[in-house]
C-alpha positions in Angstrom: -87.1 -40.4 43.8 -83.6 -40.3 42.4 -82.2 -43.6 41.3 -78.7 -44.5 42.5 -76.1 -44.5 39.8 -75.2 -47.7 38.1 -72.6 -49.3 40.4 -70.3 -50.8 37.7 -70.1 -47.6 35.7 -69.4 -45.6 38.9 -66.5 -47.9 39.8 -65.0 -47.7 36.3 -65.2 -43.9 36.5 -63.5 -43.7 39.9 -60.7 -46.1 38.8 -60.2 -44.0 35.6 -60.0 -40.8 37.7 -57.4 -42.5 40.0 -55.3 -43.9 37.2 -54.9 -40.6 35.2 -52.8 -38.8 37.9 -50.8 -42.0 38.5 -50.1 -42.3 34.8 -49.0 -38.7 34.5 -46.8 -39.0 37.6 -45.2 -42.2 36.1 -44.6 -40.5 32.8 -43.0 -37.5 34.4 -40.8 -39.8 36.6 -39.7 -41.8 33.5 -38.8 -38.6 31.5 -36.8 -37.2 34.4 -34.9 -40.5 34.8 -34.2 -40.6 31.1 -33.0 -37.1 31.1 -30.6 -37.9 34.0 -29.3 -41.1 32.4 -28.8 -40.0 28.9 -25.3 -39.1 27.6 -24.4 -35.4 27.6 -24.3 -33.6 24.2 -20.8 -32.9 22.9 -19.5 -29.4 23.0 -19.6 -27.3 19.9 -16.3 -27.5 17.9 -13.9 -24.6 18.4 -13.4 -22.7 15.1 -9.9 -22.7 13.6 -9.9 -19.0 13.3 -11.8 -16.7 15.7 -14.8 -15.1 14.1 -14.3 -11.3 14.1 -17.6 -9.5 14.2 -16.9 -5.9 13.1 -18.4 -3.3 15.4 -20.5 -0.7 13.8 -18.8 2.6 13.3 -19.4 5.2 16.0 -21.8 8.0 14.9 -20.1 11.2 14.4 -21.3 14.7 15.3 -22.8 15.2 11.9 -24.9 12.0 12.1 -26.0 12.8 15.6 -27.1 16.3 14.6 -29.0 15.0 11.6 -30.8 12.3 13.6 -31.8 14.9 16.2 -33.1 17.2 13.5 -35.2 14.5 12.0 -36.7 13.5 15.4 -37.4 17.2 16.2 -39.1 17.8 12.8 -41.1 14.6 13.1 -42.3 15.5 16.6 -43.4 19.0 15.5 -45.2 17.7 12.5 -47.1 15.1 14.6 -48.1 17.8 17.1 -49.4 20.0 14.4 -51.4 17.1 12.9 -52.9 16.1 16.3 -53.8 19.7 17.0 -56.0 19.7 13.9 -54.1 22.1 11.7 -54.0 19.7 8.8 -52.7 16.3 7.9 -49.1 17.3 7.8 -47.8 13.9 8.8 -48.9 12.2 5.6 -46.9 14.8 3.6 -43.8 14.5 5.7 -42.1 11.6 3.8 -42.3 13.7 0.6 -40.7 16.8 2.1 -37.0 17.3 2.7 -35.9 17.9 6.3 -34.3 21.3 6.3 -32.2 20.6 9.4 -30.4 17.7 7.7 -27.1 18.5 6.2 -24.8 16.2 4.1 -22.1 14.6 6.2 -18.6 14.6 5.0 -17.2 11.3 3.8 -14.9 9.7 6.3 -11.4 9.3 4.9 -9.0 7.3 7.1 -5.7 8.8 8.1 -2.9 7.7 5.7 0.6 7.3 6.9 2.5 8.9 4.0 5.8 7.7 5.4 5.0 3.9 5.2 6.4 3.7 1.7 9.7 5.1 3.0 10.1 2.4 5.6 10.8 -0.6 3.3 11.6 1.1 0.0 10.1 0.1 -3.3 8.2 -3.2 -3.4 9.7 -5.2 -6.2 9.1 -8.5 -8.0 10.9 -10.3 -10.8 10.5 -8.2 -13.9 10.0 -9.3 -17.5 12.0 -7.7 -20.2 9.0 -5.6 -21.2 8.7 -4.4 -17.6 12.4 -3.6 -17.5 12.0 -1.5 -20.6 9.1 0.3 -19.1 11.1 1.0 -16.0 13.8 2.5 -18.1 11.3 4.8 -19.8 9.8 5.8 -16.5 13.3 6.7 -15.1 14.0 8.9 -18.2 10.7 10.8 -18.2 10.6 11.1 -14.4 10.0 14.8 -13.5 12.7 14.7 -10.8 15.2 13.4 -13.4 14.3 16.3 -15.7 14.7 18.8 -12.9 18.1 17.3 -12.0 19.3 17.5 -15.6 18.1 21.1 -16.1 19.6 22.3 -12.8 23.0 20.5 -13.5 23.2 22.0 -17.0 22.3 25.4 -15.8 24.9 25.5 -13.1 27.5 24.0 -15.3 27.0 26.6 -18.1 26.7 29.5 -15.6 29.9 28.4 -13.8 32.0 28.1 -17.0 30.7 30.0 -20.0 33.8 29.1 -22.0 33.1 25.3 -21.9 32.7 23.2 -25.0 29.0 23.8 -24.9 29.3 27.5 -25.2 27.6 30.3 -23.2 24.0 31.4 -22.8 20.9 29.5 -23.7 22.7 27.9 -26.7 25.2 26.2 -24.4 22.5 25.4 -21.9 20.4 23.7 -24.6 23.4 21.7 -25.8 24.3 20.6 -22.3 20.7 19.5 -21.6 20.6 17.5 -24.9 23.9 15.7 -24.1 22.8 15.0 -20.5 19.5 13.5 -21.7 21.3 11.4 -24.4 23.6 10.0 -21.8 20.7 9.3 -19.5 18.8 7.5 -22.2 21.9 5.5 -23.1 22.5 4.5 -19.5 18.9 3.5 -18.9 18.8 1.5 -22.1 21.8 -0.6 -21.3 21.8 -0.5 -17.5 18.1 -1.0 -16.8 16.7 -2.8 -19.9 19.2 -4.6 -22.2 21.9 -5.9 -19.9 19.5 -7.0 -17.1 17.2 -8.6 -19.6 20.1 -10.6 -21.2 21.7 -11.8 -18.0 18.4 -12.0 -16.0 19.5 -9.4 -13.4 17.1 -7.5 -11.2 17.7 -3.8 -11.9 16.3 -2.7 -8.4 18.3 -2.0 -5.3 17.2 -4.1 -2.3 17.3 -2.4 1.1 18.2 -4.1 4.4 16.5 -1.7 6.9 16.7 -4.1 9.8 20.4 -4.6 9.8 23.1 -2.5 11.6 24.3 0.7 10.1 27.8 -0.7 9.4 26.2 -3.7 7.6 24.0 -1.5 5.5 26.9 0.7 4.5 28.8 -2.3 3.4 25.7 -3.7 1.6 25.2 -0.4 -0.3 28.9 -0.5 -1.5 28.8 -4.2 -2.4 25.6 -3.8 -4.4 27.7 -1.8 -7.0 29.5 -5.1 -8.1 27.3 -7.8 -6.5 23.5 -7.6 -6.8 20.5 -9.9 -7.1 19.2 -11.8 -10.1 15.6 -12.4 -11.2 15.6 -15.7 -9.4 16.5 -14.0 -6.1 20.0 -15.3 -5.9 23.2 -13.2 -5.9 25.1 -12.4 -9.1 27.6 -10.0 -10.6 26.2 -6.5 -11.3 26.8 -6.6 -15.0 24.6 -3.5 -15.4 27.3 -1.5 -13.7 30.5 -3.4 -14.6 29.6 -3.7 -18.3 27.1 -0.9 -18.6 29.5 1.8 -17.4 32.1 0.9 -20.0 29.6 0.9 -22.8 28.1 4.2 -21.8 31.5 5.8 -21.7 32.5 4.6 -25.1 29.3 5.7 -26.7 29.6 9.2 -25.0 33.0 9.5 -26.6 31.2 9.8 -29.9 29.2 12.9 -29.2 30.2 14.7 -26.0 32.0 17.9 -27.0 35.5 18.6 -25.5 35.9 15.1 -24.1 39.2 13.2 -23.9 38.7 9.9 -25.7 42.1 8.2 -25.1 42.1 4.9 -23.2 43.6 6.3 -20.0 40.9 9.0 -19.8 38.1 6.4 -20.4 39.6 4.1 -17.7 39.7 7.0 -15.3 36.1 7.9 -15.9 35.1 4.3 -15.5 36.8 4.0 -12.2 35.3 7.3 -11.0 31.8 6.1 -12.0 32.2 2.9 -10.0 33.5 4.8 -7.0 30.6 7.2 -7.0 28.0 4.6 -7.7 27.4 3.8 -4.0 26.0 7.3 -3.6 22.7 6.3 -5.2 22.6 3.2 -3.0 23.2 5.3 0.1 20.3 7.5 -0.8 18.0 4.6 -1.4 19.1 2.8 1.8 19.1 5.7 4.3 16.7 8.4 3.1 13.6 6.4 4.0 14.9 6.2 7.6 15.5 10.0 7.7 12.0 10.7 6.2 10.3 8.5 8.8 12.1 10.2 11.7 11.7 13.9 10.7 8.1 13.4 9.6 8.2 16.0 6.9 6.4 15.2 3.7 8.8 16.4 1.0 7.9 15.7 -2.6 11.5 15.6 -3.9 12.5 13.0 -1.3 9.8 10.8 -2.7 11.1 11.4 -6.2 14.7 10.6 -5.1 13.6 7.2 -3.8 11.7 6.5 -7.0 14.6 7.6 -9.2 17.2 5.4 -7.6 14.9 2.3 -7.4 16.9 0.6 -10.0 20.4 -0.8 -10.5 22.9 1.3 -8.7 24.3 4.1 -10.8 22.5 3.2 -14.0 
């Protein structure tokens, strides 16, 4: 005969079984209520600068071809290994894949005409840098070609000049021209700009009107920019031209050395000085429009990237 269960124990068990679901339900209700009544979390702060995540470069035809070759070679090797013709797969990592070819290095397209748009990028130069600029202007290949061509044409056009005919006259003309060029660079690019703190570069104004730029190129002959960025007299031209002419009177053959002749050459030099400024100001625009990469145009811009006419 089965004895009935102990009544007090059975009552406690039934009460416990009833209280457990009630407690769970109460806990869930409390959590839901707390979730509804709590304050919302603040939004994440907006970054000052948007984060740019660079996208991976697109695979080119060479990369796609190589990946396909590797996949094909791997599949064939696995099939041979599964067919029981040898453990080829284990030797695969040590073997080169014949279908893979080296891909050419990607070189971005370069706009060769960007340097023509704004002219030479300049900064205040120290005396040492002005001296180095003068040296570079003298040894510049375009400068040498210009001197050689001018001397050759001059001697060929007048074989009875003070330089004489033939290669002897050509050599004397080249020597005199180089001496004059070195003298002009020494005084006009190095010494005078260093003493008076003048910037020996010409500064373009590409965003102004044509009329304004023409006037700017002419004015730069007598009024230029100092190392501090402020306007100043162009002493490299106004003083340098006179010094160059007087020194040339000492060694240039067949040259009139009287004061009136020197004054006439000085005035002619100042009158022709804007020519270099016009080249620096407008040749970059021409080069950017015709889209022809001409080496000598580059050399012209480099050559005249200094004080006008020096």
